[in-house]
Phi, psi and omega in degrees: 000330180297325179296321179293315178299321180296317179296314181298326180283329186261338183300322178303319179293316180297322179295317180299318180293320179293319178297322180292325182278337182232059184296330183290340182273344183054060179289118184260336184210153181219134182211172181222139172235122181226141177295130178260317176207196183293340187243324188254158175229148173272126179232116177233137182214139181232134173206203182298341180271006179099179180258128182230146180240144183223159175232073181277166170285143182301321183292342179274354179272144173302151185305320182297333186257012177274141182303141180209167182264342182207162175100116175266131185230129173245150180209154176288136182296334180298335178295335180289339182285354178291336177228075189293344181262359179292158182301299183295316184298312181289330180288318182282324186261351178053049187293342182268359177264164181290161179298326180297323180285322187281329191305314184295340184238023183297134179274147175251332179207159178232135181237132178233143177211154182296156174247090182291142178088006182272009183088248175297160179307139182209155176226154173261137180243127179238125175263124190236135179269343179278148179265355183290149181289150180280136175266174181299324180292325177295317181294322179298324179292321177294326177294326176293322176296321177299322177295323176297324178297321179299320180294328176296315179297326184276352183296132177242145182287145179281166177304322179295319179294324178295317178298319179296320179297316180295322179297317181291320178298323177295324177293325179295328181299340179293346179290331186303310181301329181294335182269351189295316189248003181246127180262341178251111186295338179297332182290337184240014185296323178297318178295320177301318180297319180296319181294317184280348182298332179282343181247336173229093184304131180196157174251338182225146176215138177222160178221131180237147174245145183256153174288164181298328179282351183063025179255345181231149175229152177231128174290109190270322183205155179201157179282161182293345179289350179245121176274069186259124174286169174296137186220135171221139182188181182288150175290144180280354181227158182286162179302333180299329175280310187299322186298329184243009181288146182239312185203167177210142178228123177243113181300325181208107181293338180290345177255000181284132184299332186247312185300323184297342181262332189236336185287129183295325177294318179296319179295332181273000178112006179291148179237274179293142183215140170235145182220133181231155185283147169252119181241142179217130182055041177062029178229145175284121181241347181177195182207151173238136185236144173233138181224146180243160175279353179264158180266139172050048185256358185265149184238180176302318182296323179299319178296318181295318180291321178299323178294323178295321176299318179298325178296319178294322178296320178299321178296318179295320178295322178300315178295320180297315181292325177296317179294320178296322179294320177297316179295320180297317178296319180297316179297318180296317178296319178295319179295317179295322179296318178295320179295317179296319178296321179295318178299316181295317181297315180294321179298314180295324179294317178293321177300316181295321181292322183278344179089356176203172190277079179292335183264018184303141178143132180235005181293157181298320182295317181290320178297324179296319178299313181293324178294318177298317180296321180294323181295319184272350185296328184284359180247177174257019181296140175293135183242137177243118180262123183244142178162164179295164178298135176085012182272353177103033182294321179290327176300316179293322179298319178291324175298315180298320179297316182293329182275351186268165175296348180269015188295339177276350178273176183285155170243109183250123179252132180227122178269111186290342182269348186272353184234144173298166188304309185291327178288326178298315180295320179295321180289324184282313187261345185083176181207159177263160179302131179083007181297328176203171182300125181100350179275081186277346176209158180292149179217134177286141178276173181297331177298322178287317182295332182273006182303131182083359180227218184235134171256116181260114180259102178274151181052048185296338180291343181274358179293137180293160182297323179293321177292325177299317181298319179290321182289331177301321179296325178298316180291325183281310189253350184059036177215156183200175177229144173292157175297130181079003182252164179242346182282131179276124180253151180252139183256132175243029181262136173277137185260127170236119182248156180216150177201152172252009180263158173276101185294326179294322175293321179296327177295314180295333179272000179075020182258353180215138183287133181293320181294325177291323179301314182288336174287324180279325187275054177276311178225098183267139176237120180268119179269129182284147174291161184297330180294342178262003176223055184297336179297341182267353186298312182291323178296318177294322179301312179299320180295317181292320179295325176296319178297314183292328179296325177284328184283317185263343180076008178220082184295142174298149178296326180164197183236127180292159181297324179294319179295319177299316180297318180295317180298319181287334183273339184291149183278342177051065178299333178270004175060216187297325180296318178295319178299317181297314180297320179299316182287327177296317177298315182294322180296328178286315185291327184285344176052045177085002179265200180276131178284122180242172177305333180294337181271353181270154178304148181301324182301325183279323185277338182266108180293327180295319180290325180292330180287332183253015185298324182293338181268354182287131179298150182291328183286116177293142181267153181300327182295334183277353185270141177288151178286159177149192180286172185298322180298315180295320180297314181296318179297318180294320177301313181295315180296319179295319179295321179295316180295318180295324180273013181055038177061024170277107189294326179295315180293318180297318179297319179296319180295327182272355181075027181245161169280165179298322180293320178297321178298318180297320179300316181288324177297320178293322181297321184260012175069032181262002178274000000 
């Protein structure tokens, strides 16, 4: 690193001498590229923008600019514009600056030649504004400059310089106590400037942090000598430079094409300036700058000491970020704890209102569903509940209602599949007297009744396309009209929709409007099937048995271990609804005794039948039906068809020779919904 600091400090002098000896060539820039190790190269370049040092990978350098032992190469500068964001290309051509800034120092050609005697392979780079060809005398002058570069590399500090370096390093050590008790470096930046003023002379000091993309910078801290407002803006150079940049030295910012216009230190009267990188975890994260009111006053030692200061700042930033992460985690844990407490409180409240534990479940998947519902409950955002039939979508919808600011308003549930098309629209939007045959008086629709509360649309995928088009307007404009009416009504109902269908597939099949899908799918919550939350099966079982004990007045003694094992092993294609129906049947059959496998449906207890369930015909056979009165027979037929069809209502209705609406009427009649 000392070689780079030495080059950045000496290149301005070497450039001035070369310009004086070759005025006809208009030499604008001078640089050196030398191999540092097997992978990296030292690249330093000086021009009107100052002297800057970089440590790029050798493979990232254009072939012409890679260190070599022999061969002089000249090239047109226009060739560099083919890759304007490259490190060398953007540094020499200043492609990220405006044309007004670049024009006075625009290069026409670049000349490179080896630097013999520099130790590892190295080349000298000269940026030239003249288009004239180089003569032998010009090349000889560049070779003399290359020899001067070798002397820079060979320079060793004297005993006096060594003592001065050690004195300054000892002064830098005073920074450590200042960082012990302060986590925000901005609070002590003025103090930092005072401590370092004795080892890095300066009148102004600033510190900037870069974005992770290295495309934005923020002025993070500055001394009181600079009346600098808070500033954030784009980086003046591409990420290819910033990522491998190490240091910069500007002899006089008042002559700098860019800094004299925008740099806060320059505006305050600063002249000579040094800037070094702040790196953390092997990444460039920012820079610290020192500026003096004097011109060209900084040395190699000043750059080295400034880099040591930057290392201490990086350490302080590391501690600050660690503390911020601890605080962030603590806040997150506190927020999660409050959310979990809120979910538990609401669940218990709903359980108490319903008379049994409808919200039973401690599995991670179920808690995630309730946490998502709790997060969105405080807004009026439309919610879409997705999941198989019987997973508890209405339970979650009621939970969301209770947790929302609308909990004092109504909760209106409408099953879109249970009504024919014209009745669904009449039920949803309401109708005026005479709107259709039988409409003897006006009636408010569910949208009106749900005002100030929540309208829960179950099986929303079963809504007809014409009803979808009308409902889309409700979501877009929050207004609608009753059937047969002309008055525009406004809706203040929050919409929660649910479906067990794949809506994206329904869109491709032309059965569901795409625009309505995106209106509904604002905040989707996926409910897991019961087979993915087996930890909740026993908790749900206890909740249902408690409910049945209140309903039937003869609670079961309990559940045998074999019955528990069977319940936990079953795949439950009908999910929580199937579990509830199974337990209701068992609670009746056990007559207040212990529920055993004999009280469970044959389908659940027979492993052989469960393995061949997919091959079982949908039409239930008379032999499979229990004896009894017609009501019991019909209920058993419907329940058997639903279980065989894995609670797919369309398949079950088809097997029974019923329409879907007729099936829903009977399911409601027999308590199978």
